[in-house]
C-alpha positions as CSV (number, residue, x, y, z in Angstrom):
1,X,-165.6,145.1,88.1
2,X,-161.9,144.4,87.8
3,X,-160.1,147.8,87.9
4,X,-156.8,146.2,87.2
5,X,-155.5,147.2,83.7
6,X,-154.9,144.7,80.9
7,X,-151.3,143.4,80.8
8,X,-149.0,145.4,78.9
9,X,-147.7,142.5,76.8
10,X,-151.1,141.8,75.5
11,X,-152.2,145.2,74.8
12,X,-148.9,146.2,73.0
13,X,-149.2,143.1,70.9
14,X,-152.6,143.8,69.7
15,X,-152.2,147.3,69.3
16,X,-149.2,146.5,67.0
17,X,-151.0,144.0,65.0
18,X,-153.8,146.3,64.2
19,X,-151.3,148.9,62.7
20,X,-150.9,146.5,59.6
21,X,-154.4,146.3,58.3
22,X,-154.5,145.1,54.5
23,X,-151.1,143.7,54.8
24,X,-150.2,139.8,54.6
25,X,-149.4,138.4,58.1
26,X,-149.1,134.7,57.5
27,X,-148.3,132.6,54.4
28,X,-148.0,129.0,53.7
29,X,-147.7,127.0,50.5
30,X,-151.6,127.1,50.1
31,X,-152.8,129.9,52.3
32,X,-152.5,133.7,52.5
33,X,-153.8,135.3,55.7
34,X,-154.0,139.1,56.1
35,X,-153.5,140.8,59.5
36,X,-157.3,141.6,59.3
37,X,-158.1,138.0,58.8
38,X,-155.8,136.7,61.4
39,X,-157.2,139.1,64.0
40,X,-160.7,138.4,63.1
41,X,-160.0,134.5,63.5
42,X,-158.4,135.2,66.8
43,X,-161.4,137.2,68.1
44,X,-163.7,134.6,66.9
45,X,-161.6,131.8,68.6
46,X,-161.5,133.7,72.1
47,X,-165.2,134.2,72.0
48,X,-165.8,130.5,71.2
49,X,-163.5,129.5,74.0
50,X,-165.4,131.7,76.3
51,X,-168.5,130.1,75.4
52,X,-167.1,126.8,76.4
53,X,-166.4,128.2,80.0
54,X,-162.9,128.9,79.3
55,X,-161.4,131.4,82.0
56,X,-158.2,133.1,83.1
57,X,-157.8,130.3,85.6
58,X,-157.7,127.6,83.0
59,X,-155.4,126.5,80.3
60,X,-155.1,125.7,76.7
61,X,-152.7,122.8,75.4
62,X,-152.3,122.2,71.8
63,X,-150.6,119.7,69.7
64,X,-150.1,121.5,66.3
65,X,-147.8,122.2,63.3
66,X,-146.5,125.5,62.1
67,X,-150.0,126.5,61.0
68,X,-152.0,129.7,61.0
69,X,-154.3,127.9,63.4
70,X,-151.5,127.8,65.9
71,X,-150.8,131.4,65.6
72,X,-154.5,132.3,66.0
73,X,-155.0,130.0,68.9
74,X,-152.1,131.6,70.8
75,X,-153.3,135.0,70.2
76,X,-156.9,134.0,71.4
77,X,-155.2,132.6,74.6
78,X,-153.4,136.0,75.2
79,X,-156.6,137.8,74.8
80,X,-158.3,135.8,77.4
81,X,-155.3,135.6,79.7
82,X,-155.3,131.7,79.6
83,X,-152.2,129.9,80.2
84,X,-150.9,128.5,76.8
85,X,-148.9,125.3,76.4
86,X,-147.7,124.4,72.9
87,X,-146.5,121.1,71.8
88,X,-145.1,120.5,68.1
89,X,-146.8,117.8,66.2
90,X,-143.7,117.2,64.2
91,X,-141.4,116.6,67.3
92,X,-141.8,112.8,68.3
93,X,-140.8,113.7,72.0
94,X,-143.8,116.2,72.0
95,X,-146.1,113.9,70.6
96,X,-145.1,111.1,73.2
97,X,-145.2,113.5,76.1
98,X,-148.5,115.0,75.0
99,X,-150.8,113.0,77.3
100,X,-148.5,113.5,80.4
101,X,-148.4,117.3,79.7
102,X,-152.2,117.4,79.2
103,X,-152.9,115.6,82.5
104,X,-150.5,117.8,84.5
105,X,-152.1,120.9,82.9
106,X,-155.6,120.3,84.0
107,X,-158.0,122.2,84.1
108,X,-157.4,122.9,80.5
109,X,-158.9,122.2,77.0
110,X,-156.8,120.5,74.3
111,X,-156.7,121.6,70.8
112,X,-155.1,120.0,67.5
113,X,-154.9,121.1,64.1
114,X,-154.8,118.7,61.2
115,X,-151.3,117.6,61.7
116,X,-151.7,117.4,65.5
117,X,-154.7,115.0,64.9
118,X,-152.6,112.9,62.3
119,X,-149.6,112.7,64.8
120,X,-151.8,111.9,67.9
121,X,-153.6,108.9,65.9
122,X,-156.3,108.0,68.6
123,X,-158.2,111.2,69.6
124,X,-158.2,112.2,73.3
125,X,-161.8,112.5,74.9
126,X,-163.1,116.0,74.9
127,X,-160.4,117.2,72.3
128,X,-161.2,120.4,70.3
129,X,-160.0,120.8,66.7
130,X,-159.2,123.7,64.6
131,X,-159.3,122.3,61.0
132,X,-159.2,118.7,61.8
133,X,-161.5,115.7,61.8
134,X,-162.1,113.2,64.4
135,X,-162.5,115.5,67.5
136,X,-165.4,115.8,70.0
137,X,-165.6,119.4,69.4
138,X,-165.2,121.5,66.2
139,X,-163.7,124.7,67.6
140,X,-163.6,126.2,64.1
141,X,-167.3,125.7,63.6
142,X,-167.8,127.2,66.9
143,X,-165.6,130.2,66.1
144,X,-167.2,130.8,62.6
145,X,-170.5,131.6,64.4
146,X,-168.9,134.1,66.5
147,X,-168.4,137.9,66.0
148,X,-165.0,139.2,64.6
149,X,-165.4,142.5,66.3
150,X,-162.2,143.4,68.3
151,X,-162.0,142.2,72.0
152,X,-160.1,144.1,74.6
153,X,-157.5,141.9,76.2
154,X,-158.5,140.2,79.4
155,X,-155.1,139.1,80.5
156,X,-153.7,140.8,83.6
157,X,-150.1,141.1,84.6
158,X,-150.5,138.2,87.4
159,X,-152.0,135.8,84.9
160,X,-149.9,133.0,83.5
161,X,-149.3,133.5,79.8
162,X,-147.1,130.5,79.0
163,X,-146.1,127.1,80.6
164,X,-143.1,126.2,78.6
165,X,-141.9,122.6,78.8
166,X,-138.3,121.7,78.8
167,X,-136.9,119.2,76.3
168,X,-136.1,116.7,79.1
169,X,-132.8,115.8,77.8
170,X,-131.1,115.8,81.1
171,X,-134.0,115.2,83.5
172,X,-137.8,115.3,83.6
173,X,-139.8,117.5,81.3
174,X,-140.9,120.4,83.6
175,X,-143.2,123.3,82.7
176,X,-141.7,126.7,83.5
177,X,-144.4,129.2,84.3
178,X,-144.2,132.7,82.7
179,X,-146.7,135.3,83.7
180,X,-147.8,138.1,81.6
181,X,-145.7,140.5,83.9
182,X,-142.6,138.7,82.6
183,X,-143.4,138.4,78.8
184,X,-141.7,141.6,77.6
185,X,-137.9,141.1,76.7
186,X,-135.5,143.9,76.1
187,X,-133.4,142.8,73.2
188,X,-131.6,146.0,72.3
189,X,-128.7,147.9,74.1
190,X,-129.1,151.7,74.2
191,X,-125.8,151.9,72.1
192,X,-126.7,149.3,69.5
193,X,-126.8,150.4,65.8
194,X,-129.0,149.5,62.9
195,X,-127.3,146.2,61.8
196,X,-130.0,143.7,61.9
197,X,-132.9,145.9,61.5
198,X,-135.3,145.6,58.6
199,X,-138.6,147.5,57.7
200,X,-142.1,146.4,58.0
201,X,-143.5,144.4,55.1
202,X,-140.6,141.9,54.7
203,X,-140.9,138.2,55.0
204,X,-139.4,136.0,57.7
205,X,-139.4,132.3,57.6
206,X,-140.7,130.2,60.6
207,X,-139.3,126.6,59.9
208,X,-138.5,125.8,63.5
209,X,-141.3,124.8,65.9
210,X,-143.6,127.6,66.9
211,X,-143.9,125.8,70.2
212,X,-140.5,126.9,71.2
213,X,-138.5,130.1,70.7
214,X,-139.5,130.5,67.2
215,X,-143.0,131.4,68.4
216,X,-141.7,134.3,70.4
217,X,-139.8,135.4,67.3
218,X,-143.0,135.2,65.1
219,X,-145.1,137.2,67.4
220,X,-142.4,139.8,67.7
221,X,-142.0,140.1,64.0
222,X,-145.7,140.2,63.2
223,X,-146.1,143.0,65.8
224,X,-143.4,144.9,63.6
225,X,-145.5,144.4,60.5
226,X,-143.4,141.5,58.9
227,X,-145.0,138.6,56.9
228,X,-144.3,135.1,58.5
229,X,-143.8,132.4,56.0
230,X,-144.9,129.1,57.8
231,X,-143.0,125.9,57.0
232,X,-143.8,122.6,59.0
233,X,-140.5,120.7,58.5
234,X,-136.9,121.6,58.2
235,X,-135.4,120.2,54.9
236,X,-132.3,122.0,53.8
237,X,-132.8,122.1,50.1
238,X,-136.4,123.3,50.4
239,X,-135.5,125.9,52.8
240,X,-132.8,127.3,50.5
241,X,-135.2,127.3,47.6
242,X,-137.8,129.2,49.6
243,X,-135.4,131.9,50.5
244,X,-134.4,132.2,46.9
245,X,-137.8,132.2,45.3
246,X,-139.8,134.1,48.0
247,X,-137.0,136.5,49.0
248,X,-137.0,135.7,52.5
249,X,-135.3,138.5,54.8
250,X,-134.7,136.5,58.0
251,X,-135.1,133.0,59.6
252,X,-134.5,131.6,63.1
253,X,-132.8,128.3,63.2
254,X,-131.8,125.9,66.0
255,X,-128.1,125.3,65.8
256,X,-128.5,121.7,64.4
257,X,-130.6,123.0,61.4
258,X,-127.9,125.8,60.7
259,X,-125.2,123.1,60.6
260,X,-127.3,121.0,58.2
261,X,-128.0,124.1,55.9
262,X,-124.2,124.9,55.8
263,X,-123.5,121.3,54.7
264,X,-126.0,121.2,52.1
265,X,-124.9,120.8,48.4
266,X,-127.3,123.4,47.2
267,X,-126.0,126.3,49.4
268,X,-123.8,127.6,46.7
269,X,-126.3,127.8,44.1
270,X,-129.3,129.4,45.8
271,X,-129.6,133.2,45.7
272,X,-129.5,134.2,49.4
273,X,-129.1,138.0,48.9
274,X,-132.5,138.8,50.4
275,X,-131.4,137.4,53.8
276,X,-130.6,140.2,56.2
277,X,-130.8,138.5,59.5
278,X,-130.0,134.9,60.5
279,X,-130.5,134.2,64.4
280,X,-129.7,130.8,65.6
281,X,-129.3,128.9,69.0
282,X,-130.7,126.5,71.4
283,X,-127.8,124.1,71.2
284,X,-124.0,124.2,70.9
285,X,-122.4,124.7,67.6
286,X,-118.8,124.1,66.4
287,X,-116.7,127.3,65.6
288,X,-115.6,125.7,62.3
289,X,-119.4,125.5,61.1
290,X,-119.9,129.0,62.3
291,X,-116.8,130.1,60.1
292,X,-118.5,128.4,57.0
293,X,-121.8,129.9,57.9
294,X,-120.2,133.4,58.0
295,X,-118.5,132.7,54.6
296,X,-121.8,131.7,53.1
297,X,-124.2,134.2,54.6
298,X,-122.0,137.2,55.4
299,X,-122.2,139.5,58.6
300,X,-126.0,138.7,59.5
301,X,-125.7,136.0,62.1
302,X,-126.5,136.3,65.7
303,X,-126.7,133.5,68.4
304,X,-128.9,133.4,71.5
305,X,-128.8,131.4,74.5
306,X,-132.3,130.5,75.9
307,X,-133.9,128.3,78.3
308,X,-137.3,127.3,79.2
309,X,-137.0,129.2,82.5
310,X,-135.4,132.4,81.0
311,X,-136.6,132.7,77.4
312,X,-133.8,135.1,76.4
313,X,-130.3,135.1,78.1
314,X,-127.4,136.2,76.0
315,X,-126.8,137.3,72.5
316,X,-123.6,136.8,70.3
317,X,-124.4,139.7,68.1
318,X,-123.6,140.4,64.5
319,X,-120.7,142.5,65.4
320,X,-119.2,139.8,67.4
321,X,-119.3,137.4,64.6
322,X,-117.5,140.0,62.5
323,X,-114.9,140.4,65.2
324,X,-114.3,136.8,65.4
325,X,-113.6,136.8,61.7
326,X,-111.2,139.7,62.3
327,X,-108.7,138.6,65.0
328,X,-111.1,137.3,67.8
329,X,-111.8,133.9,66.8
330,X,-112.4,132.6,70.3
331,X,-115.7,134.4,70.3
332,X,-117.2,131.8,68.0
333,X,-117.0,129.4,71.2
334,X,-119.1,131.9,73.2
335,X,-122.8,132.2,73.8
336,X,-122.5,136.0,73.7
337,X,-123.0,138.7,76.5
338,X,-126.1,139.1,78.6
339,X,-129.1,141.0,77.3
340,X,-129.6,144.5,78.8
341,X,-131.8,143.4,81.8
342,X,-130.0,140.0,82.4
343,X,-127.7,139.2,85.2
344,X,-125.3,136.3,85.3
345,X,-123.3,134.8,88.0
346,X,-120.9,131.8,87.9
347,X,-121.3,130.0,91.2
348,X,-119.7,127.0,93.0
349,X,-121.7,124.3,94.7
350,X,-122.1,126.4,97.8
351,X,-123.8,129.2,95.8
352,X,-120.8,131.7,96.1
353,X,-119.9,133.7,93.0
354,X,-116.6,132.8,91.4
355,X,-114.4,135.2,89.7
356,X,-114.2,135.9,85.8
357,X,-112.6,133.0,84.0
358,X,-113.5,130.4,86.5
359,X,-115.9,127.7,85.6
360,X,-119.1,126.9,87.7
361,X,-122.8,126.8,87.5
362,X,-124.7,129.5,85.6
363,X,-127.0,131.5,87.8
364,X,-129.5,133.8,86.0
365,X,-131.7,137.0,87.0
366,X,-134.0,138.7,84.7
367,X,-137.5,140.4,84.7
368,X,-138.6,137.8,82.0
369,X,-137.7,134.9,84.2
370,X,-140.2,132.2,85.1
371,X,-142.1,132.4,88.5
372,X,-141.5,128.6,89.1
373,X,-142.5,125.1,87.7
374,X,-146.0,124.2,87.1
375,X,-147.3,122.3,90.3
376,X,-143.7,121.3,91.3
377,X,-143.0,123.2,94.5
378,X,-139.9,121.1,95.3
379,X,-138.3,121.7,92.0
380,X,-139.2,125.3,92.2
381,X,-137.5,125.7,95.7
382,X,-134.3,124.0,94.4
383,X,-134.0,126.1,91.2
384,X,-134.9,129.6,92.6
385,X,-132.8,131.2,95.4
386,X,-133.4,134.8,96.4
387,X,-134.4,135.9,93.0
388,X,-131.8,133.9,91.1
389,X,-132.3,130.8,88.9
390,X,-129.9,127.9,89.1
391,X,-129.7,127.1,85.4
392,X,-128.1,123.8,85.6
393,X,-125.6,124.8,82.9
394,X,-122.0,124.8,83.4
395,X,-120.0,127.8,82.1
396,X,-117.7,130.7,82.5
397,X,-117.6,134.4,82.0
398,X,-114.5,136.0,80.5
399,X,-113.3,139.5,81.4
400,X,-115.4,141.1,78.7
401,X,-118.6,139.5,79.9
402,X,-119.0,136.8,77.3
403,X,-120.4,133.6,78.3
404,X,-119.0,130.1,77.4
405,X,-121.0,127.0,78.1
406,X,-119.4,123.7,78.5
407,X,-122.0,121.3,79.9
408,X,-124.6,120.5,82.5
409,X,-124.3,119.9,86.2
């Protein structure tokens, strides 16, 4: 028998989810899924996957929209300790890269939901479906025949939890390997106040792809007892109307989406008083856009800098946005300061650290950093050096520890 205890991330996640029996976990325009139902679906899917021969040494690749099926499949993967690779059916680059990613991920099974099957067109041989037609294997039917009794997580700290693929904007798409031992992220400083906290039972809107950072945010908020309202595509007017009518308390937005929201004509007409927390990031954003966002939404914005290799690096907190509006406008050009367990160096081409204020390559070190690139030893050796990651981003640190990014190497 394996005496190694289950991975802390998996046990903490499912312990947290079980606390909210009877509450609504996931909501779409036509579905309402309670925590009990979400967990039951996840346990059934995990058992069905095991019956197909799925093990901790194999992976799951999915092409899906922001659907309850996507959330339940990821939970099932974390139960089994299977490496999980998510692609978003609404992102053309993800759909185009699907066959390449799947070939690199083998041995793995491939799962689509209804939107993923539509985006793919011709089915992949051996494809599994959750609520879609045309696949070789109906995973939903297999799961429906299984028990919904709770399963103890089989994931171990050494197992691979995620393979996160880069966007490929400045080079090839690489899969960053994140083991369960590196899945826990400490977001809060010991001196941080209550600004941004919100109680269990409120609703968060997941409108950016769950295949990316929004998936991390969704699981974190579900564990805290929040309801996640799932929306497949970002359309500013529809988002504003949903915030108004469904009293949304938070939503995570990629920077380009925040820019579109601020520029939309309905912004001044929607009731946004329910919003308490509005994180954004993943791309540069102009300071003047942020000023308009602060005027529109109030002191609820926070910016994060994330990469495929380090899933959380810095945070420009709500108090920083307030300080920018109160005499420190340069902060709006910053990505914020490092999270509590993240170290940042600015280095020259020789790898030597440069003083504050000087520009160079951003080197990162964190307990939640990737362990390497999937099946790319040469790229891994180039990126990792004595526990540090060469991010490929160009930036500088000021004397207060704020990071300013200015491009790519």
